[in-house]
MITOR-69038 format. One record per residue (C-alpha): residue number from 1; x, y, z. Coordinates in Angstrom, 2 decimals, padded with zeros to 5 digits, always signed. Each point is the difference from the previous one (the first is absolute). Layout:
N
REC  num       xx       yy       zz
REC  NUM        X        Y        Z
...
END
This chain:
140
REC  num       xx       yy       zz
REC    1  -008.85  +015.14  -017.19
REC    2  +001.38  -002.75  -002.03
REC    3  +000.60  -002.73  +001.43
REC    4  +003.38  -000.57  +000.41
REC    5  +002.24  -003.35  -001.48
REC    6  +003.35  +001.10  -000.24
REC    7  +001.87  +002.66  -001.98
REC    8  +002.16  -000.01  -003.48
REC    9  +002.64  +002.22  +000.50
REC   10  +001.63  +001.26  -003.11
REC   11  +003.13  +000.09  -000.95
REC   12  +000.66  +003.84  -000.12
REC   13  -001.06  +000.22  +003.24
REC   14  +001.56  -002.85  +001.72
REC   15  +003.48  +002.08  -001.95
REC   16  -001.46  +003.47  +001.19
REC   17  +003.08  +001.11  +002.81
REC   18  -001.94  +002.29  +001.12
REC   19  -002.71  -001.72  +001.62
REC   20  +000.74  -002.06  +003.18
REC   21  -001.40  -003.64  -000.31
REC   22  -003.48  +000.31  +002.47
REC   23  +000.18  +003.47  -002.59
REC   24  +000.08  -001.92  -003.02
REC   25  -002.54  -002.37  +001.49
REC   26  -002.53  +002.06  +000.76
REC   27  +000.21  +001.98  -003.87
REC   28  -000.79  -003.31  -001.30
REC   29  -003.32  -000.46  +001.90
REC   30  -001.19  +003.57  -000.97
REC   31  +000.72  -000.81  -003.58
REC   32  -001.68  -003.15  +000.16
REC   33  -002.89  +001.60  +001.77
REC   34  -000.18  +002.60  -002.01
REC   35  -000.43  -001.45  -003.68
REC   36  -003.44  -000.67  +000.90
REC   37  -001.08  +002.44  +002.48
REC   38  +001.59  +002.36  +002.12
REC   39  +001.98  -000.53  +002.92
REC   40  -001.57  +000.66  +003.81
REC   41  +003.11  -001.94  +001.54
REC   42  -000.57  +001.01  +003.98
REC   43  +003.28  +000.30  +002.06
REC   44  -001.09  -002.89  +001.93
REC   45  -000.66  -002.56  -002.98
REC   46  +003.56  +000.53  -001.29
REC   47  +001.34  -000.30  +004.06
REC   48  -001.59  -003.17  +000.58
REC   49  +001.56  -000.96  -003.27
REC   50  +003.05  +000.64  +000.62
REC   51  +000.16  -000.03  +004.19
REC   52  +001.16  +003.66  +000.10
REC   53  -001.96  +002.34  +002.36
REC   54  -002.40  +002.75  -001.91
REC   55  +001.97  +002.52  -000.35
REC   56  +003.03  -002.24  -001.80
REC   57  -002.71  -000.50  -002.09
REC   58  -000.97  +003.97  -000.44
REC   59  +003.63  +000.51  -000.72
REC   60  +000.23  -002.37  -002.97
REC   61  -002.82  +001.53  -001.10
REC   62  +001.53  +003.31  +000.29
REC   63  +003.27  -000.90  -001.40
REC   64  -001.36  -001.23  -003.04
REC   65  -002.25  +003.17  -000.85
REC   66  +003.61  +002.45  +000.76
REC   67  +001.72  -002.48  -001.69
REC   68  -002.42  +000.82  -003.33
REC   69  -001.30  -003.15  -000.07
REC   70  -003.53  -000.08  +001.19
REC   71  -002.82  +002.79  +000.32
REC   72  -001.93  +000.50  +002.83
REC   73  -003.42  +001.54  +000.61
REC   74  -001.90  -000.13  +003.42
REC   75  -003.51  +000.64  +000.71
REC   76  -000.87  +001.08  +003.51
REC   77  -002.87  +000.42  +001.89
REC   78  -002.20  +002.18  +000.35
REC   79  +001.18  +003.15  +002.19
REC   80  +002.69  -002.50  +001.34
REC   81  +003.73  -001.00  -000.56
REC   82  -000.77  -002.96  -000.17
REC   83  +000.62  -002.07  -003.24
REC   84  -003.28  -001.86  -001.74
REC   85  +002.06  -001.18  -002.73
REC   86  +003.48  -000.46  -001.57
REC   87  +000.03  -000.29  -003.31
REC   88  +003.50  -001.11  -001.34
REC   89  +000.74  -000.05  -003.91
REC   90  +003.57  -000.92  -001.74
REC   91  +001.90  +002.39  -001.85
REC   92  +001.19  -002.22  -003.04
REC   93  +003.72  +000.47  -000.68
REC   94  +000.85  -003.15  -002.65
REC   95  -001.72  -002.42  +002.30
REC   96  -000.38  -003.08  -002.71
REC   97  -003.23  -001.72  +002.52
REC   98  -000.09  -002.92  -002.49
REC   99  -003.92  -000.01  -001.18
REC  100  -000.20  -002.74  -001.82
REC  101  -002.53  +000.15  -003.21
REC  102  -001.40  -003.27  -000.81
REC  103  -000.12  -000.14  -003.83
REC  104  -001.21  -003.08  -000.57
REC  105  -002.45  -002.26  +000.78
REC  106  -001.05  -001.94  +002.63
REC  107  -000.46  -004.11  -001.40
REC  108  -003.58  -000.13  +002.12
REC  109  -000.49  -003.14  -002.40
REC  110  -000.09  -002.76  +003.37
REC  111  +000.48  -003.15  -002.07
REC  112  +002.69  +001.55  -002.24
REC  113  +001.75  +000.54  +003.79
REC  114  -000.84  -003.01  +001.11
REC  115  +001.48  -002.56  -003.00
REC  116  +003.06  +002.58  -000.62
REC  117  +000.87  -000.34  +003.66
REC  118  -000.47  -003.65  -000.42
REC  119  +001.99  -000.20  -002.68
REC  120  +003.10  +002.06  +001.39
REC  121  +000.75  -002.39  +002.65
REC  122  -000.68  -003.15  -001.79
REC  123  +003.20  -002.65  +000.40
REC  124  +001.09  -002.54  -002.40
REC  125  +001.44  -001.72  +002.59
REC  126  -000.43  -003.65  +001.29
REC  127  -000.15  -000.37  +003.59
REC  128  -001.67  -003.42  -000.10
REC  129  +003.50  -002.01  +000.60
REC  130  +001.07  +002.34  +002.84
REC  131  +000.69  -000.84  +003.96
REC  132  -001.45  +002.82  +001.91
REC  133  +001.08  -001.60  +002.87
REC  134  +003.29  +000.53  -000.30
REC  135  -000.34  +003.85  +000.68
REC  136  -001.04  -000.39  +003.41
REC  137  +002.74  +000.02  +002.41
REC  138  -001.00  -001.95  +002.79
REC  139  +000.08  -003.10  -002.50
REC  140  +000.91  -003.20  +001.90
END
């Protein structure tokens, strides 16, 4: 699974009054994790992340499914009712995930970058006669 560093919740989800806070968070995670590959979050992963029980995590997923935000596909182990894999697919409804497309090239000329950086913060002020000791609080 993709390393989780945080989540950005789109405006459309934050303002959706049909979802509670935990559903908004989990749905945003599903959107994030399913951008590149399928989302295969387990109830245990959700429960540890949100500090809830596995049953509560399952209820959050089922609630999102009932409300039409996600589609859940389960693969079972052979001759068993045990789930081997659960795929969660978001059903996009006017959710802007703001995938940024960079149309300009990145400047890779290191010398140019360094010279621009030096010139950017160059100051014309002369501090040679400034009394730096006046800045100390305990100046006796």
